[in-house]
PyMOL Python script that loads the backbone (N, CA, C, O; Angstrom):
from pymol import cmd

cmd.read_pdbstr("""\
ATOM      1  N   MET A   1     137.076  34.467 -21.812  1.00  0.00           N
ATOM      2  CA  MET A   1     136.740  34.740 -20.434  1.00  0.00           C
ATOM      3  C   MET A   1     136.915  33.476 -19.604  1.00  0.00           C
ATOM      4  O   MET A   1     136.556  32.371 -20.011  1.00  0.00           O
ATOM      5  N   SER A   2     137.464  33.686 -18.456  1.00  0.00           N
ATOM      6  CA  SER A   2     137.636  32.536 -17.579  1.00  0.00           C
ATOM      7  C   SER A   2     136.389  32.361 -16.713  1.00  0.00           C
ATOM      8  O   SER A   2     135.578  33.276 -16.574  1.00  0.00           O
ATOM      9  N   ILE A   3     136.256  31.188 -16.145  1.00  0.00           N
ATOM     10  CA  ILE A   3     135.105  30.885 -15.287  1.00  0.00           C
ATOM     11  C   ILE A   3     135.113  31.782 -14.046  1.00  0.00           C
ATOM     12  O   ILE A   3     134.055  32.212 -13.587  1.00  0.00           O
ATOM     13  N   GLU A   4     136.303  32.065 -13.501  1.00  0.00           N
ATOM     14  CA  GLU A   4     136.391  32.923 -12.324  1.00  0.00           C
ATOM     15  C   GLU A   4     135.875  34.330 -12.625  1.00  0.00           C
ATOM     16  O   GLU A   4     135.204  34.948 -11.799  1.00  0.00           O
ATOM     17  N   HIS A   5     136.196  34.816 -13.805  1.00  0.00           N
ATOM     18  CA  HIS A   5     135.749  36.156 -14.191  1.00  0.00           C
ATOM     19  C   HIS A   5     134.231  36.182 -14.333  1.00  0.00           C
ATOM     20  O   HIS A   5     133.583  37.141 -13.914  1.00  0.00           O
ATOM     21  N   VAL A   6     133.665  35.138 -14.920  1.00  0.00           N
ATOM     22  CA  VAL A   6     132.214  35.040 -15.076  1.00  0.00           C
ATOM     23  C   VAL A   6     131.550  34.976 -13.703  1.00  0.00           C
ATOM     24  O   VAL A   6     130.535  35.636 -13.479  1.00  0.00           O
ATOM     25  N   LEU A   7     132.113  34.186 -12.776  1.00  0.00           N
ATOM     26  CA  LEU A   7     131.556  34.085 -11.418  1.00  0.00           C
ATOM     27  C   LEU A   7     131.612  35.424 -10.693  1.00  0.00           C
ATOM     28  O   LEU A   7     130.660  35.799 -10.009  1.00  0.00           O
ATOM     29  N   GLN A   8     132.713  36.144 -10.834  1.00  0.00           N
ATOM     30  CA  GLN A   8     132.831  37.461 -10.203  1.00  0.00           C
ATOM     31  C   GLN A   8     131.790  38.422 -10.764  1.00  0.00           C
ATOM     32  O   GLN A   8     131.177  39.179 -10.012  1.00  0.00           O
ATOM     33  N   THR A   9     131.588  38.399 -12.066  1.00  0.00           N
ATOM     34  CA  THR A   9     130.604  39.269 -12.710  1.00  0.00           C
ATOM     35  C   THR A   9     129.194  38.926 -12.226  1.00  0.00           C
ATOM     36  O   THR A   9     128.398  39.816 -11.925  1.00  0.00           O
ATOM     37  N   LEU A  10     128.896  37.636 -12.155  1.00  0.00           N
ATOM     38  CA  LEU A  10     127.565  37.216 -11.686  1.00  0.00           C
ATOM     39  C   LEU A  10     127.353  37.582 -10.219  1.00  0.00           C
ATOM     40  O   LEU A  10     126.264  38.029  -9.857  1.00  0.00           O
ATOM     41  N   ASN A  11     128.352  37.408  -9.374  1.00  0.00           N
ATOM     42  CA  ASN A  11     128.244  37.779  -7.963  1.00  0.00           C
ATOM     43  C   ASN A  11     128.052  39.283  -7.805  1.00  0.00           C
ATOM     44  O   ASN A  11     127.276  39.728  -6.959  1.00  0.00           O
ATOM     45  N   ALA A  12     128.754  40.063  -8.616  1.00  0.00           N
ATOM     46  CA  ALA A  12     128.598  41.516  -8.551  1.00  0.00           C
ATOM     47  C   ALA A  12     127.184  41.915  -8.963  1.00  0.00           C
ATOM     48  O   ALA A  12     126.579  42.790  -8.344  1.00  0.00           O
ATOM     49  N   ALA A  13     126.661  41.276 -10.003  1.00  0.00           N
ATOM     50  CA  ALA A  13     125.296  41.556 -10.457  1.00  0.00           C
ATOM     51  C   ALA A  13     124.289  41.146  -9.384  1.00  0.00           C
ATOM     52  O   ALA A  13     123.294  41.837  -9.164  1.00  0.00           O
ATOM     53  N   LYS A  14     124.551  40.019  -8.717  1.00  0.00           N
ATOM     54  CA  LYS A  14     123.662  39.546  -7.640  1.00  0.00           C
ATOM     55  C   LYS A  14     123.619  40.552  -6.502  1.00  0.00           C
ATOM     56  O   LYS A  14     122.541  40.888  -6.011  1.00  0.00           O
ATOM     57  N   HIS A  15     124.788  41.038  -6.075  1.00  0.00           N
ATOM     58  CA  HIS A  15     124.843  42.005  -4.968  1.00  0.00           C
ATOM     59  C   HIS A  15     124.166  43.320  -5.357  1.00  0.00           C
ATOM     60  O   HIS A  15     123.495  43.939  -4.531  1.00  0.00           O
ATOM     61  N   GLN A  16     124.335  43.741  -6.583  1.00  0.00           N
ATOM     62  CA  GLN A  16     123.681  44.963  -7.069  1.00  0.00           C
ATOM     63  C   GLN A  16     122.164  44.792  -7.044  1.00  0.00           C
ATOM     64  O   GLN A  16     121.442  45.691  -6.614  1.00  0.00           O
ATOM     65  N   ALA A  17     121.687  43.647  -7.502  1.00  0.00           N
ATOM     66  CA  ALA A  17     120.251  43.380  -7.507  1.00  0.00           C
ATOM     67  C   ALA A  17     119.698  43.330  -6.078  1.00  0.00           C
ATOM     68  O   ALA A  17     118.597  43.821  -5.826  1.00  0.00           O
ATOM     69  N   GLU A  18     120.453  42.741  -5.142  1.00  0.00           N
ATOM     70  CA  GLU A  18     120.016  42.681  -3.747  1.00  0.00           C
ATOM     71  C   GLU A  18     119.911  44.076  -3.143  1.00  0.00           C
ATOM     72  O   GLU A  18     118.972  44.362  -2.399  1.00  0.00           O
ATOM     73  N   ARG A  19     120.886  44.961  -3.463  1.00  0.00           N
ATOM     74  CA  ARG A  19     120.833  46.330  -2.945  1.00  0.00           C
ATOM     75  C   ARG A  19     119.613  47.067  -3.495  1.00  0.00           C
ATOM     76  O   ARG A  19     118.925  47.771  -2.756  1.00  0.00           O
ATOM     77  N   GLU A  20     119.348  46.905  -4.787  1.00  0.00           N
ATOM     78  CA  GLU A  20     118.186  47.559  -5.395  1.00  0.00           C
ATOM     79  C   GLU A  20     116.887  47.027  -4.802  1.00  0.00           C
ATOM     80  O   GLU A  20     115.965  47.796  -4.528  1.00  0.00           O
ATOM     81  N   LEU A  21     116.812  45.712  -4.604  1.00  0.00           N
ATOM     82  CA  LEU A  21     115.619  45.112  -4.028  1.00  0.00           C
ATOM     83  C   LEU A  21     115.407  45.591  -2.592  1.00  0.00           C
ATOM     84  O   LEU A  21     114.273  45.823  -2.171  1.00  0.00           O
ATOM     85  N   SER A  22     116.492  45.737  -1.850  1.00  0.00           N
ATOM     86  CA  SER A  22     116.391  46.240  -0.486  1.00  0.00           C
ATOM     87  C   SER A  22     115.827  47.656  -0.473  1.00  0.00           C
ATOM     88  O   SER A  22     114.980  47.982   0.359  1.00  0.00           O
ATOM     89  N   GLY A  23     116.293  48.494  -1.388  1.00  0.00           N
ATOM     90  CA  GLY A  23     115.773  49.859  -1.495  1.00  0.00           C
ATOM     91  C   GLY A  23     114.307  49.888  -1.863  1.00  0.00           C
ATOM     92  O   GLY A  23     113.544  50.697  -1.336  1.00  0.00           O
ATOM     93  N   ILE A  24     113.908  49.006  -2.769  1.00  0.00           N
ATOM     94  CA  ILE A  24     112.498  48.925  -3.171  1.00  0.00           C
ATOM     95  C   ILE A  24     111.637  48.483  -1.986  1.00  0.00           C
ATOM     96  O   ILE A  24     110.560  49.033  -1.757  1.00  0.00           O
ATOM     97  N   ASN A  25     112.116  47.490  -1.236  1.00  0.00           N
ATOM     98  CA  ASN A  25     111.366  47.015  -0.071  1.00  0.00           C
ATOM     99  C   ASN A  25     111.217  48.116   0.976  1.00  0.00           C
ATOM    100  O   ASN A  25     110.150  48.259   1.574  1.00  0.00           O
ATOM    101  N   GLN A  26     112.265  48.889   1.202  1.00  0.00           N
ATOM    102  CA  GLN A  26     112.188  49.988   2.166  1.00  0.00           C
ATOM    103  C   GLN A  26     111.177  51.031   1.715  1.00  0.00           C
ATOM    104  O   GLN A  26     110.416  51.555   2.528  1.00  0.00           O
ATOM    105  N   ALA A  27     111.169  51.333   0.425  1.00  0.00           N
ATOM    106  CA  ALA A  27     110.209  52.301  -0.099  1.00  0.00           C
ATOM    107  C   ALA A  27     108.781  51.793   0.063  1.00  0.00           C
ATOM    108  O   ALA A  27     107.889  52.556   0.433  1.00  0.00           O
ATOM    109  N   LEU A  28     108.560  50.519  -0.210  1.00  0.00           N
ATOM    110  CA  LEU A  28     107.222  49.944  -0.048  1.00  0.00           C
ATOM    111  C   LEU A  28     106.781  49.970   1.405  1.00  0.00           C
ATOM    112  O   LEU A  28     105.628  50.290   1.693  1.00  0.00           O
ATOM    113  N   GLU A  29     107.675  49.640   2.321  1.00  0.00           N
ATOM    114  CA  GLU A  29     107.331  49.667   3.737  1.00  0.00           C
ATOM    115  C   GLU A  29     106.987  51.077   4.187  1.00  0.00           C
ATOM    116  O   GLU A  29     106.057  51.271   4.970  1.00  0.00           O
ATOM    117  N   ALA A  30     107.723  52.054   3.701  1.00  0.00           N
ATOM    118  CA  ALA A  30     107.442  53.442   4.075  1.00  0.00           C
ATOM    119  C   ALA A  30     106.085  53.879   3.539  1.00  0.00           C
ATOM    120  O   ALA A  30     105.333  54.567   4.230  1.00  0.00           O
ATOM    121  N   LEU A  31     105.773  53.486   2.321  1.00  0.00           N
ATOM    122  CA  LEU A  31     104.492  53.874   1.736  1.00  0.00           C
ATOM    123  C   LEU A  31     103.325  53.144   2.387  1.00  0.00           C
ATOM    124  O   LEU A  31     102.236  53.704   2.517  1.00  0.00           O
ATOM    125  N   ASN A  32     103.542  51.908   2.795  1.00  0.00           N
ATOM    126  CA  ASN A  32     102.477  51.135   3.436  1.00  0.00           C
ATOM    127  C   ASN A  32     102.348  51.445   4.916  1.00  0.00           C
ATOM    128  O   ASN A  32     101.388  51.009   5.551  1.00  0.00           O
ATOM    129  N   GLY A  33     103.285  52.183   5.476  1.00  0.00           N
ATOM    130  CA  GLY A  33     103.212  52.545   6.882  1.00  0.00           C
ATOM    131  C   GLY A  33     103.798  51.522   7.816  1.00  0.00           C
ATOM    132  O   GLY A  33     103.636  51.655   9.029  1.00  0.00           O
ATOM    133  N   HIS A  34     104.474  50.503   7.312  1.00  0.00           N
ATOM    134  CA  HIS A  34     105.048  49.485   8.186  1.00  0.00           C
ATOM    135  C   HIS A  34     106.249  50.018   8.953  1.00  0.00           C
ATOM    136  O   HIS A  34     106.596  49.485  10.007  1.00  0.00           O
ATOM    137  N   GLY A  35     106.872  51.040   8.447  1.00  0.00           N
ATOM    138  CA  GLY A  35     108.051  51.576   9.113  1.00  0.00           C
ATOM    139  C   GLY A  35     107.715  52.599  10.176  1.00  0.00           C
ATOM    140  O   GLY A  35     108.605  53.063  10.889  1.00  0.00           O
ATOM    141  N   GLN A  36     106.441  52.963  10.298  1.00  0.00           N
ATOM    142  CA  GLN A  36     106.037  53.997  11.242  1.00  0.00           C
ATOM    143  C   GLN A  36     105.446  53.368  12.491  1.00  0.00           C
ATOM    144  O   GLN A  36     104.794  52.325  12.438  1.00  0.00           O
ATOM    145  N   LYS A  37     105.688  54.026  13.612  1.00  0.00           N
ATOM    146  CA  LYS A  37     105.063  53.582  14.856  1.00  0.00           C
ATOM    147  C   LYS A  37     103.680  54.200  14.949  1.00  0.00           C
ATOM    148  O   LYS A  37     103.450  55.310  14.467  1.00  0.00           O
ATOM    149  N   LYS A  38     102.774  53.483  15.564  1.00  0.00           N
ATOM    150  CA  LYS A  38     101.428  53.996  15.738  1.00  0.00           C
ATOM    151  C   LYS A  38     101.435  55.042  16.846  1.00  0.00           C
ATOM    152  O   LYS A  38     102.187  54.912  17.812  1.00  0.00           O
ATOM    153  N   PRO A  39     100.612  56.069  16.720  1.00  0.00           N
ATOM    154  CA  PRO A  39     100.572  57.088  17.769  1.00  0.00           C
ATOM    155  C   PRO A  39     100.031  56.502  19.074  1.00  0.00           C
ATOM    156  O   PRO A  39      99.212  55.583  19.064  1.00  0.00           O
ATOM    157  N   MET A  40     100.494  57.041  20.174  1.00  0.00           N
ATOM    158  CA  MET A  40     100.102  56.526  21.479  1.00  0.00           C
ATOM    159  C   MET A  40      98.653  56.887  21.829  1.00  0.00           C
ATOM    160  O   MET A  40      98.052  56.245  22.690  1.00  0.00           O
ATOM    161  N   ALA A  41      98.103  57.878  21.187  1.00  0.00           N
ATOM    162  CA  ALA A  41      96.773  58.358  21.550  1.00  0.00           C
ATOM    163  C   ALA A  41      95.656  57.536  20.915  1.00  0.00           C
ATOM    164  O   ALA A  41      94.515  57.996  20.896  1.00  0.00           O
ATOM    165  N   THR A  42      95.928  56.359  20.402  1.00  0.00           N
ATOM    166  CA  THR A  42      94.884  55.569  19.779  1.00  0.00           C
ATOM    167  C   THR A  42      93.955  54.939  20.817  1.00  0.00           C
ATOM    168  O   THR A  42      92.821  54.586  20.493  1.00  0.00           O
ATOM    169  N   GLU A  43      94.415  54.795  22.044  1.00  0.00           N
ATOM    170  CA  GLU A  43      93.559  54.233  23.085  1.00  0.00           C
ATOM    171  C   GLU A  43      92.662  55.327  23.637  1.00  0.00           C
ATOM    172  O   GLU A  43      93.112  56.448  23.875  1.00  0.00           O
ATOM    173  N   ARG A  44      91.407  55.003  23.838  1.00  0.00           N
ATOM    174  CA  ARG A  44      90.473  55.980  24.383  1.00  0.00           C
ATOM    175  C   ARG A  44      90.630  56.044  25.884  1.00  0.00           C
ATOM    176  O   ARG A  44      90.814  55.027  26.552  1.00  0.00           O
ATOM    177  N   ARG A  45      90.555  57.237  26.392  1.00  0.00           N
ATOM    178  CA  ARG A  45      90.640  57.403  27.844  1.00  0.00           C
ATOM    179  C   ARG A  45      89.270  57.174  28.453  1.00  0.00           C
ATOM    180  O   ARG A  45      88.245  57.515  27.864  1.00  0.00           O
ATOM    181  N   VAL A  46      89.271  56.605  29.613  1.00  0.00           N
ATOM    182  CA  VAL A  46      88.029  56.283  30.295  1.00  0.00           C
ATOM    183  C   VAL A  46      87.837  57.261  31.441  1.00  0.00           C
ATOM    184  O   VAL A  46      88.755  57.513  32.222  1.00  0.00           O
ATOM    185  N   MET A  47      86.637  57.805  31.530  1.00  0.00           N
ATOM    186  CA  MET A  47      86.326  58.740  32.608  1.00  0.00           C
ATOM    187  C   MET A  47      85.201  58.141  33.453  1.00  0.00           C
ATOM    188  O   MET A  47      84.240  57.584  32.924  1.00  0.00           O
ATOM    189  N   SER A  48      85.333  58.261  34.730  1.00  0.00           N
ATOM    190  CA  SER A  48      84.314  57.699  35.606  1.00  0.00           C
ATOM    191  C   SER A  48      83.046  58.544  35.533  1.00  0.00           C
ATOM    192  O   SER A  48      83.076  59.702  35.116  1.00  0.00           O
ATOM    193  N   ALA A  49      81.942  57.946  35.943  1.00  0.00           N
ATOM    194  CA  ALA A  49      80.672  58.658  35.954  1.00  0.00           C
ATOM    195  C   ALA A  49      80.728  59.839  36.916  1.00  0.00           C
ATOM    196  O   ALA A  49      80.161  60.897  36.643  1.00  0.00           O
ATOM    197  N   ALA A  50      81.410  59.655  38.036  1.00  0.00           N
ATOM    198  CA  ALA A  50      81.531  60.743  39.010  1.00  0.00           C
ATOM    199  C   ALA A  50      82.329  61.906  38.413  1.00  0.00           C
ATOM    200  O   ALA A  50      81.997  63.068  38.647  1.00  0.00           O
ATOM    201  N   GLY A  51      83.354  61.606  37.662  1.00  0.00           N
ATOM    202  CA  GLY A  51      84.145  62.653  37.017  1.00  0.00           C
ATOM    203  C   GLY A  51      83.318  63.423  36.004  1.00  0.00           C
ATOM    204  O   GLY A  51      83.412  64.648  35.925  1.00  0.00           O
ATOM    205  N   ARG A  52      82.500  62.703  35.221  1.00  0.00           N
ATOM    206  CA  ARG A  52      81.628  63.380  34.258  1.00  0.00           C
ATOM    207  C   ARG A  52      80.620  64.265  34.971  1.00  0.00           C
ATOM    208  O   ARG A  52      80.319  65.365  34.506  1.00  0.00           O
ATOM    209  N   GLN A  53      80.095  63.795  36.097  1.00  0.00           N
ATOM    210  CA  GLN A  53      79.126  64.600  36.852  1.00  0.00           C
ATOM    211  C   GLN A  53      79.767  65.875  37.399  1.00  0.00           C
ATOM    212  O   GLN A  53      79.140  66.934  37.388  1.00  0.00           O
ATOM    213  N   ARG A  54      81.013  65.782  37.877  1.00  0.00           N
ATOM    214  CA  ARG A  54      81.706  66.977  38.380  1.00  0.00           C
ATOM    215  C   ARG A  54      81.923  67.994  37.266  1.00  0.00           C
ATOM    216  O   ARG A  54      81.738  69.195  37.461  1.00  0.00           O
ATOM    217  N   ILE A  55      82.314  67.500  36.105  1.00  0.00           N
ATOM    218  CA  ILE A  55      82.542  68.401  34.977  1.00  0.00           C
ATOM    219  C   ILE A  55      81.231  69.044  34.535  1.00  0.00           C
ATOM    220  O   ILE A  55      81.192  70.243  34.257  1.00  0.00           O
ATOM    221  N   ALA A  56      80.167  68.263  34.469  1.00  0.00           N
ATOM    222  CA  ALA A  56      78.865  68.792  34.068  1.00  0.00           C
ATOM    223  C   ALA A  56      78.375  69.838  35.053  1.00  0.00           C
ATOM    224  O   ALA A  56      77.841  70.872  34.652  1.00  0.00           O
ATOM    225  N   ALA A  57      78.553  69.572  36.343  1.00  0.00           N
ATOM    226  CA  ALA A  57      78.120  70.538  37.359  1.00  0.00           C
ATOM    227  C   ALA A  57      78.914  71.835  37.257  1.00  0.00           C
ATOM    228  O   ALA A  57      78.349  72.920  37.394  1.00  0.00           O
ATOM    229  N   ALA A  58      80.209  71.732  37.021  1.00  0.00           N
ATOM    230  CA  ALA A  58      81.039  72.929  36.888  1.00  0.00           C
ATOM    231  C   ALA A  58      80.619  73.737  35.669  1.00  0.00           C
ATOM    232  O   ALA A  58      80.568  74.965  35.733  1.00  0.00           O
ATOM    233  N   GLN A  59      80.314  73.065  34.553  1.00  0.00           N
ATOM    234  CA  GLN A  59      79.901  73.782  33.351  1.00  0.00           C
ATOM    235  C   GLN A  59      78.545  74.443  33.552  1.00  0.00           C
ATOM    236  O   GLN A  59      78.332  75.567  33.096  1.00  0.00           O
ATOM    237  N   LYS A  60      77.632  73.766  34.223  1.00  0.00           N
ATOM    238  CA  LYS A  60      76.326  74.371  34.514  1.00  0.00           C
ATOM    239  C   LYS A  60      76.483  75.608  35.382  1.00  0.00           C
ATOM    240  O   LYS A  60      75.779  76.600  35.193  1.00  0.00           O
ATOM    241  N   ALA A  61      77.411  75.548  36.339  1.00  0.00           N
ATOM    242  CA  ALA A  61      77.659  76.707  37.188  1.00  0.00           C
ATOM    243  C   ALA A  61      78.220  77.868  36.365  1.00  0.00           C
ATOM    244  O   ALA A  61      77.857  79.022  36.594  1.00  0.00           O
ATOM    245  N   ARG A  62      79.099  77.569  35.413  1.00  0.00           N
ATOM    246  CA  ARG A  62      79.649  78.637  34.552  1.00  0.00           C
ATOM    247  C   ARG A  62      78.543  79.304  33.746  1.00  0.00           C
ATOM    248  O   ARG A  62      78.476  80.531  33.670  1.00  0.00           O
ATOM    249  N   TRP A  63      77.666  78.483  33.136  1.00  0.00           N
ATOM    250  CA  TRP A  63      76.584  79.054  32.345  1.00  0.00           C
ATOM    251  C   TRP A  63      75.598  79.825  33.213  1.00  0.00           C
ATOM    252  O   TRP A  63      75.066  80.846  32.777  1.00  0.00           O
ATOM    253  N   ALA A  64      75.345  79.359  34.427  1.00  0.00           N
ATOM    254  CA  ALA A  64      74.447  80.072  35.334  1.00  0.00           C
ATOM    255  C   ALA A  64      75.032  81.448  35.677  1.00  0.00           C
ATOM    256  O   ALA A  64      74.297  82.432  35.757  1.00  0.00           O
ATOM    257  N   LYS A  65      76.327  81.514  35.874  1.00  0.00           N
ATOM    258  CA  LYS A  65      76.995  82.786  36.173  1.00  0.00           C
ATOM    259  C   LYS A  65      76.871  83.745  34.992  1.00  0.00           C
ATOM    260  O   LYS A  65      76.628  84.938  35.177  1.00  0.00           O
ATOM    261  N   ILE A  66      77.041  83.219  33.777  1.00  0.00           N
ATOM    262  CA  ILE A  66      76.913  84.063  32.585  1.00  0.00           C
ATOM    263  C   ILE A  66      75.484  84.571  32.455  1.00  0.00           C
ATOM    264  O   ILE A  66      75.269  85.749  32.170  1.00  0.00           O
ATOM    265  N   ARG A  67      74.510  83.698  32.659  1.00  0.00           N
ATOM    266  CA  ARG A  67      73.103  84.107  32.575  1.00  0.00           C
ATOM    267  C   ARG A  67      72.774  85.142  33.649  1.00  0.00           C
ATOM    268  O   ARG A  67      72.022  86.084  33.395  1.00  0.00           O
ATOM    269  N   GLN A  68      73.324  84.975  34.826  1.00  0.00           N
ATOM    270  CA  GLN A  68      73.090  85.917  35.918  1.00  0.00           C
ATOM    271  C   GLN A  68      73.619  87.299  35.539  1.00  0.00           C
ATOM    272  O   GLN A  68      72.956  88.310  35.771  1.00  0.00           O
ATOM    273  N   ASN A  69      74.816  87.335  34.955  1.00  0.00           N
ATOM    274  CA  ASN A  69      75.393  88.614  34.541  1.00  0.00           C
ATOM    275  C   ASN A  69      74.573  89.256  33.429  1.00  0.00           C
ATOM    276  O   ASN A  69      74.466  90.482  33.386  1.00  0.00           O
ATOM    277  N   ARG A  70      73.996  88.472  32.536  1.00  0.00           N
ATOM    278  CA  ARG A  70      73.152  89.015  31.476  1.00  0.00           C
ATOM    279  C   ARG A  70      71.897  89.654  32.057  1.00  0.00           C
ATOM    280  O   ARG A  70      71.489  90.733  31.628  1.00  0.00           O
ATOM    281  N   LEU A  71      71.292  88.995  33.026  1.00  0.00           N
ATOM    282  CA  LEU A  71      70.084  89.543  33.654  1.00  0.00           C
ATOM    283  C   LEU A  71      70.387  90.847  34.367  1.00  0.00           C
ATOM    284  O   LEU A  71      69.581  91.776  34.321  1.00  0.00           O
ATOM    285  N   VAL A  72      71.527  90.933  35.020  1.00  0.00           N
ATOM    286  CA  VAL A  72      71.911  92.156  35.720  1.00  0.00           C
ATOM    287  C   VAL A  72      72.077  93.282  34.715  1.00  0.00           C
ATOM    288  O   VAL A  72      71.630  94.401  34.969  1.00  0.00           O
ATOM    289  N   LEU A  73      72.713  93.011  33.571  1.00  0.00           N
ATOM    290  CA  LEU A  73      72.899  94.039  32.542  1.00  0.00           C
ATOM    291  C   LEU A  73      71.564  94.493  31.967  1.00  0.00           C
ATOM    292  O   LEU A  73      71.365  95.682  31.715  1.00  0.00           O
ATOM    293  N   ILE A  74      70.653  93.553  31.760  1.00  0.00           N
ATOM    294  CA  ILE A  74      69.338  93.912  31.209  1.00  0.00           C
ATOM    295  C   ILE A  74      68.584  94.785  32.198  1.00  0.00           C
ATOM    296  O   ILE A  74      67.952  95.763  31.800  1.00  0.00           O
ATOM    297  N   ARG A  75      68.639  94.451  33.463  1.00  0.00           N
ATOM    298  CA  ARG A  75      67.916  95.240  34.477  1.00  0.00           C
ATOM    299  C   ARG A  75      68.509  96.648  34.600  1.00  0.00           C
ATOM    300  O   ARG A  75      67.776  97.623  34.766  1.00  0.00           O
ATOM    301  N   LYS A  76      69.833  96.745  34.517  1.00  0.00           N
ATOM    302  CA  LYS A  76      70.478  98.042  34.673  1.00  0.00           C
ATOM    303  C   LYS A  76      70.231  98.942  33.467  1.00  0.00           C
ATOM    304  O   LYS A  76      69.899 100.115  33.632  1.00  0.00           O
ATOM    305  N   THR A  77      70.387  98.412  32.263  1.00  0.00           N
ATOM    306  CA  THR A  77      70.325  99.236  31.064  1.00  0.00           C
ATOM    307  C   THR A  77      68.980  99.184  30.373  1.00  0.00           C
ATOM    308  O   THR A  77      68.647 100.078  29.595  1.00  0.00           O
ATOM    309  N   GLY A  78      68.211  98.163  30.641  1.00  0.00           N
ATOM    310  CA  GLY A  78      66.947  98.006  29.963  1.00  0.00           C
ATOM    311  C   GLY A  78      67.072  97.450  28.565  1.00  0.00           C
ATOM    312  O   GLY A  78      66.079  97.328  27.848  1.00  0.00           O
ATOM    313  N   LYS A  79      68.322  97.104  28.163  1.00  0.00           N
ATOM    314  CA  LYS A  79      68.566  96.532  26.844  1.00  0.00           C
ATOM    315  C   LYS A  79      69.235  95.161  27.007  1.00  0.00           C
ATOM    316  O   LYS A  79      69.921  94.886  27.991  1.00  0.00           O
ATOM    317  N   LYS A  80      69.008  94.335  26.014  1.00  0.00           N
ATOM    318  CA  LYS A  80      69.641  93.012  26.042  1.00  0.00           C
ATOM    319  C   LYS A  80      71.129  93.158  25.779  1.00  0.00           C
ATOM    320  O   LYS A  80      71.546  93.976  24.960  1.00  0.00           O
ATOM    321  N   ALA A  81      71.924  92.365  26.475  1.00  0.00           N
ATOM    322  CA  ALA A  81      73.360  92.372  26.256  1.00  0.00           C
ATOM    323  C   ALA A  81      73.673  91.629  24.968  1.00  0.00           C
ATOM    324  O   ALA A  81      73.019  90.635  24.652  1.00  0.00           O
ATOM    325  N   ALA A  82      74.638  92.086  24.241  1.00  0.00           N
ATOM    326  CA  ALA A  82      74.983  91.460  22.968  1.00  0.00           C
ATOM    327  C   ALA A  82      75.764  90.187  23.156  1.00  0.00           C
ATOM    328  O   ALA A  82      76.131  89.537  22.177  1.00  0.00           O
TER     329      ALA A  82
END
""", "prot")
cmd.dss("prot")
cmd.show_as("cartoon", "prot")
cmd.util.cbc("prot")
cmd.orient("prot")
């Protein structure tokens, strides 16, 4: 065997090993989550106190309407609404 042939064989083995190592690194990154982007919804949204009060008032009004309709049904039929 000539030295050139040995060098070519070693270079081919080196390139093969580099390709395999690259594949292993990609697999590890995928499993560890390094290749994935984080979801955008990780930040918490901030709501003002006034916004919370408006939502609470609207929900109270909805429940008051439901309770009002229940009372009307009870008065009309004499039975509790299911």
